[in-house]
N, C-alpha and C positions, 0 to 999 in steps of 0.2 A: 166573229168576235162577240156579237150579242148572245149567241147560243152558249158559248163557253162561259161568259160572265154570268148569265142567268143560272146556269147549272152550278157554278162555283158558289154563288150566293145561296142557292137553295140547299146545297150540301152543308154549307156553314151553318145555316139556320137549323138544319136537322141535328147537327152535332151540338149546337148551343142548347137546343131543347133538351137533348139527352144529358148534357152536363148539369143542368139545373133540375132534372127529374131523376136523380139517382135513388139509391136505396132509402135515404132519409127524407125523401119528398113525400108529400101527402098523396101524390099521384105518380108513383115511380114507374120508370121505364127500366128495362134491363134485359138480360139474356132471355130469349123466348117471349119477350113482350116489347117488340119494336114497332108496333102499329102506329103509335102516335108520332114517332120519329119519321116513319115513312110518310105519314100524312103531311107533316111539316115540309118535307122535301117536295112531295107532289103539289102542295099548294104553291111552293116557290117556282115551279116550272109551268104553272098553269098557262102561260102565254106561248109556250113552245109548241111547234107542230108535232104531231104524233107522239104524245106522252106515253103511249104503250111501249115505245122502244126503250124506255128507261129501265135499267136494272140497278137495284140497290143492295148493298150489303152493309150491315152494322156489326162491328166487332168490339167487344168489351174486353179490356185487358187490365186485370184479370176478371173483373166483375163490375157491378154498378155501385160499389161502395165509394165514398169520398176518397179522393186521391188516386183512384183508378183512372184509366183513360178509355174513351170511346172514339172509334173511327167510323165515319160514314164514307163509303165509297160508292160512287155512281158512275155508270157507263151509259152513254146515250148515243144511239145511232141517228145521225142527222143526214137527211137528203137535201142538199141545197135546192133552192127554188128554181134555179136556172142551170141548165147544163153548160152554159157559157162560163159560169164560175167554177164548176166542178161536176164532172159526169161520173158520179158514184156515191158512195156512202162514207161519211166521216165518223169515226168512233171517237167521241169526246169523253174523257174520263176526268173526274175530279175526286179529291179526297179532302177530308177535314178531320183533324184529331183535336180533341179537347179533354181537359181534366174534369172529372166528376166533382162538383162542388157541394151537392146536397144529397 
């Protein structure tokens, strides 16, 4: 539960960052310039084990202009700490979509 909630919050923070850093922002993010969004998500999952197993995708529909939408999708491979709970890998996925405001 903690892993899923942490990932969901981080993805939402990444989408929020993108929504206020659109084409009219003084520091815009957009297609081909997703590094700040990815940093926001990575900061949000800092407490999760094995952060290297995180895969991120940022989609702009249709672009980063106000009124457009941005979706941040994350996939995280989690290995529970104890084989008693689960003997394998769980693929946890989260999405967040927001409208570009600036």
